[in-house]
N, C-alpha and C positions, 0 to 999 in steps of 0.2 A: 718851280719850273727850272732847267738845265739852262746855264748860260748860253747867252747867242756867240759871245766871243771862243766855244772851243766847237773842236771838229764833230762832237757827240752832241752838239747843241740840235733844237729843232731847227735852223735853220739849214747847216749842213751834214746831219746825220744821214740823209740819203745819200750825198755824194762821197760821203765817206765810206758806207758800206759797199758801194758800185766799186768803188776802186778798190778798195783792200779785196773785195771778193776777185776781181782781176789780177791781182798780185798774188794771193792764195792760187788762184790755177796756175798762172807760171811758177810759181815756185814748186809746188806739185808736178808738175810737168819736167821742172829742171831737174829734182831729187831723183824723179821716179827714172826718167830717163836716162839719166846719168849713170844708176845704176845698173839700169839693164843692158845697157849698151853693150857691155861686154861678154856677156852670154849671146845677144843678136849675132855681134862680129864671130863668134864659134862658131855658131848654129848656123849661119851663110857663109863661113870659110871665108872670113872677109878682114881677120885682121891685120893685114895691110893697109885695108884703106878704115881701120877704127880711127885716126885723128882727122880724116876728111872727112866722116860721117858728123865732126863735130864742126870743123872748120867749114864746109859747105854752109851749113845756114848761117854764119855769118857773111861770109860771102854776098850772099845773096840778099842778105839783109841790107848789105849796104846801098845798096840801088834804093830799094823800097824807104829807106830813113832820109837819103837826100830828096826825095820824091817827095816824101811826107813832109818835109821841110816847107815846101813850095806851096805844097795843098795847105798845109795850118795855116802859113802866115795870110791866104786869100782866103779860105772860108772856113777856119775852125778846124777845131780837135777832135772832134765827136765822129763824123764822118769815115774818116782816115783810122779813128779807133778803133771803128764796127767794123769797116771791111779788113783790118789787120786780123781781126779774131777770127772772121769767116774762113780765110786762107789758112790760116795758122792751123784750123779744125779739119781741114780739108789733107792738109797734109801730113796731120797726125793719122789720119785712118789709112791713109795711102799706104804709111809706114808699116799700119799695123799688117797689112795686107801683102809686104812686099816677100816676092820670091829668093830675088838674091839679093846679095850686098849691095851693089850696082843701082837697084831699084830704090833699095833702102837710103839710098845717098843723094839719090834723085827727089825721093818724098821731101825728105830733111831740107832739100834747096826750098821749097816751096814752103817748107816751115818756117825757114827762113825770111820771107819774102814777108809773110804775116805779122812776125817778130820786129821787123824792122818797122814797120808803119806802129806798131801797138808803144814800142817802147819810148819813139818820139812824141807820139800825141798824149801816152799818159803825163808826160810830164808838165806838157804844153795845158793839157785838161785842169793840172793841178795848180796852175798859175791863174787859168780863169775862172777858175771857182773859188779859189781862198783867198783871202786877203794875206799879205806879205809875213803877217806875224802869224799865221797860222800852218804857215808852207813846212817849215820844220817838223812840226807834229805831226803834220799829214806824211811827210816823207818817212817817220819816224812808225807811223802806224803803216807802210807800206814793207816796213823791213820786219813789224811784227809778225803782219800775213802770213812772212816767209818760216814764223817761228813752228807752228805744230806741223805743216809739210816736211818741213827738216827733221823733225824728231821722226813723226812715225812715215812719211815717205820712204825713206832708202829701207828699212827695215821691209816694210809694207809691199812696195814692190820688188824688194830681194826673193820673199818668200812667194809673192805670184809666180816671180820670174824661174824660181825653182819649182815647185811644182805645179802651174799651169803653162808655161812658158811666155817669154819676154812678148809676144804679141798682144796679149791681153793689158798689158802694162800699157803699153799706146794707145789702146783702144778706151782706155776710161778716161782720159783727158779731153776728147770733146765731150763727154758728160759736163765735167765742171765748168768747160768754157761758154758753154749754151748756158748755165745757172750765171755766171759771171756777166755776160751780155745782158742780160735782164736786169741785173742790180743795176747795171750802169745808167741803161738806159731810164730806167724808174727813176732811180737818186739823183739824177742830174736835170732831170725835166724841168723848165723852165729856168734854168740857172743860167740862161743864153752864152751857154759854153760854146755852141757851134755857131755864132754870131761872128759875122766876117768882121778883121780888122776896118776901121772905120776910115774911107776914102784920104782923108786927108793925112792921115797917121800913114796909110801906103803910100801916097802919093810922093811922100819927102823919099822912098826907098827903091821908087819904081826904078831909076836906073839901076841902082843894086839887085834890084829883084830881076833884070834882063838878062843881064850878066849869070845870075844866078842859074838861069836855065843851062850853061855849061855844064853845070855840073853833074848832072844825070848821068850825060857823057862819060866824064872821067870817074863818078861811080860805076859803068859799067866795066871802062878799064880796069877800074879795081877790082870787081867782081870777077873776071876773067882772069885776073894776074894772080888771084886767090885761089880758083880751082885750079889754076898751073903750078900754084905750088902744091895744093892736094894730092892731084896726079902725080909729082914730080916724087911726093913723098911714098908714093908706092912704090919705086923704083923699078916698074915694070916693063919699062924702054928703055934703051942701051942711050937716049941721048938725054936721061931725066937731069943731070949736074945740066946742063944747057937748058934746060928747060925752068930748071931753079934759078939760075942765075938771071935771065930773061922778067922772069916772072917780078922777081925783087926789084930789077931796074924801074920796071914799068909800073909796079904797086909805088915804089919812093916817088916817081913824078905825078902820080893821080895824090895823093897824100899831099903832095905843096899845093896841090890845085882844091884838096876839100876840105884842107882844115884852116885855121885862120892865121893869118900872118904871124909869125913870133912863135909859134906853137913849138917847133923843134929846137927854138932856141931859149925857150924857158922865158920869154919875158913874162914881167912881172904883172898879173893879175889874170884875165882871162885865158889866155895862150896857155900861160902856167896849170892854173885851173885843168883845161882842158885837155893837157900834156899828162899831168898827173891821175886822172880819170884814165887813161888807156895806159899807163905803164901799172897802174893799180891792177885794175880789172885781169890786164894779159897775164901778171904773175900768179895772181890768185886762179883762173882759167886754167893756165896751165897745171899746175899739181892737182885741181880737181877732176881734172880730166884722168890723170896717172896715175895718183895716189888711190882709187879702186882699184884699175888695174893693175897695180903693182900688188895689192894685197889680195887678189883673185891666183893672178899667175905666178908669184914667188912665194907668197907665205901660204898660199892655197887654202883661203880663207873661203866660207859661202859667201854668195853674193848680198847677203841680207848684213852680214857682218860687216863684210867691207866697204858696204854704203854708211859705216858707224861715221866716219869723216866727214860726210856728208851731212851728217845729224849733228855732231857737235859745231860744226862750222856756222850751221844755220843758226842755231840756237845763239852761238855769242856772238854772230851777226847782225842780229836780231835785238840782243841787249847794247853792242854799241851805237846801234843806232837810235835807240830809246834812250839813251844817255845823250847821245847830240842833240836830240831834239828837245831835249828839256831846257835846255840852255844857259847852262851852269858853265860851261867851256865856251870861250871864243872861241869863232871859227876857225881862227890860227891854229888854237891849241888843238881843239878836235882833228883838224887836218895832221897836224904835226905827231902828234900823240898816236893817230891811227897809222900813219905809213910806218913808226915805230915799232908798234905791236906788231903789224903784220909780216915787216923782216925779223923780227925776233920768234914770230911763231914757224916761221917758214925753216928758218936755221933749226929749231927745236925738232920740228916735223921730220928733216932730212936726217937724222939723225937713226931713223929705222934702217935706212939703207944700210948701216953699219952692223958685220957679223955680231950676232948673241944679242943683241938690242930687242927689248919687246915692241911687240905692235903697239902697244897703248903709247908708248912716248911721241906717236905722231898723232894720236887723237888730242893728245895733250897741245900738243904745239900747233894745230890746227884751229883747238880751240881760243888761241889767242889771235893768230892769224885772222880768225873770223872776225871776233873781237873789233882789232885794228881797222878792217875793211867797213866793218858797220858802224865806225866813228867817222869813216871819211869818204864813202858814198853819199849820202844824204846831207852833208856839210856842202860839199862840191855842188850837187844838185840846187841846193838854194839858194846859193852864192852865182850861179850863172844865170838863174832866173831874175834874179835882184838886180843883175846889170844888165839885163835884157828889156828893151823895150816892147810895148805888145807887138809892132810887125816885124820886132827880131827873137821872137821867142821860139817861134819853130827852129828857124835857122840856128840858132844858138844853141838848142836842146840836141839836133840834129848831128852838129859839132862835137858836143860831148860824148853820144853815143858812137858816132864814127870813130872817133880817138883809140876807144877802145875794143871797137868790132875789128877794125883795119888793123891795129897792132896786133890784135888775140889773134886772127884767120892767119896773119903772116907768120906769126911764131909758130902757131900750131902747124901750120905748114911745114917749115923747115923745122921744127922739132920733131915732127911725123916723121919725115925723110930719116932723120940721123935715127930716129928711135928704129926705124926698118934694118937700116944699116946693120944697126948692134943687135939684132934679135938673138944672134947666138951665140953672143958675150953674156947672158945673164943677166946681170943686173946693171947692166954699163948704161945702158939708154934710158934706164929711170935715172942714173945718176945724174946724166946728161940734162934731163927735163927739169931735176930739182935745181940744178946749178944755174940755169936760164931763168928762172923763176925767182930764185935770190938774188939774181944780180940785179931783174928787173925792180924787185923791192927795194933795193938800195938805193936806185937812182929813183923811186918813188920819196924816199926821205929827202933826197937833195933836194925834190923840185919841190915839194911840199911849204920848203922855206921861201918859195917866191911867190905863193899864190895869194897872199893880202896883202 
C-alpha cells in the first residue's frame, strides 16, 4: 500500500490529480494561445494590438487577484477557484468567436479575471490540503503538468491554426477546463479546503483586513493604468506619449499600495521573494511573447515550428521544478542557480537576432532559461507559504502573483509601444524586447541573494 506521506498516497491522491488537471489545462491554454495569437492578429488586422492582447489579461487579473485575497482569507479557496474556472471558460469561448481584434482583446480581458482568481486560489488550496513537507513535491507536480502541453501543445495548436484556423485553438480550452473542474471537486471532497479561517485567528488581523479593502480600489487603478499602457502601445492617438507617462505614474502609485513594504527596496526575506517573482516572471514572459512572433515575422517559420521555443522551455521548466521538489538543494541555492540559468539562457537565445545565426540557438538558450525558472518558481511559492499564517495565506499568495502580473503587464505595455514604433525598422523592435528581458534577468540574479 502506498505510504500516506506522499502526494500520490491514498490520502492525497485525489487532490493531487485535481490540482494536476487544473495546471494541465492552464498549461495547454497558455501554449496553444501563445502559438495561435500571431495568426489571429494577422487575420484580424490587429498586429498593433498584439501586445495588448496579452497585457490585458494581466491587467484585469490584478483586480481579481486582489479580491481573491480577501475572499480566500475569509471563506477558503475552493469557491474562488471554481468561479475563476467558469469565468475563464466564458472568456475563451468569446475569444473563439471574436470578429475583430478589439473584441478579441475584450474577451481576453474576461479571461484575465478568471485566471486572477485561479492563480491565487490554487496556491492556497495547496497550503490548506498538503502539509508543509509535501508542498515542494506538489509544486513540482504542477510544473510536471506543464510538460505534455509544452511538448505537444505548441505543435498541435500550430497545426490546428495552419489547417483549421486559430479559432479552433481557443475553442478546445473550455473542454479541458470542464474536466479539470470535475477533478478538483472530486479530489478535494472531504479535505476541508473550503473551511474559513477560525474566527480567533481572523480576529488578530481584522484591523489589517479592514485596511485591505482599500486594495481593490488601488487594483482598479492599476488595471486601468495597464490598459492605458496597452492603448498607448498601439500609438493610435497623437497623445499616446502623454498617456504612456500618466499610466506609468499611476501604476507606480498603485504598486506601492498593493505590494508589501520593502518590496522595491529588496528587503531581505518575503519582500525580496515577491520582487524576485516579478522580475523573473516578467523577463520570461517578454521573450515568450516576442520569440514566436520573431520566428514567424523575421525567420518566416510556420506557426507549429515557431512554437518549438515554448516546447523546449516548458520541458526544461518541468525538469527544473522536479529537481527543486526533490529537496537536494537548499532553497537559497535553488533560487540563485535558477536566476543564473535564466539569465544565461536569455543571453544565448538573443544570439538568434544576429545575422547568420541559426534558429536553433534560440531553442538551446530557451531550454536553459526554462530550467532556471523551473528551479526558482516553486521554491518561491513554497517559501512564501511557509512564512504565511493561515489568515495571511491569501494575502501573501496574492502579493506574489500581483508582483509578476503588475510588472509584466506594465512592461508588455511599454515594450509594445516601443515595438509598434519600430515596426518599420526590421528587427530593431525584437532587439529592444530581448534587451529589456535580459536586463530584468540580471536584476533577478541580484535580488535572489536577498531572498533567504
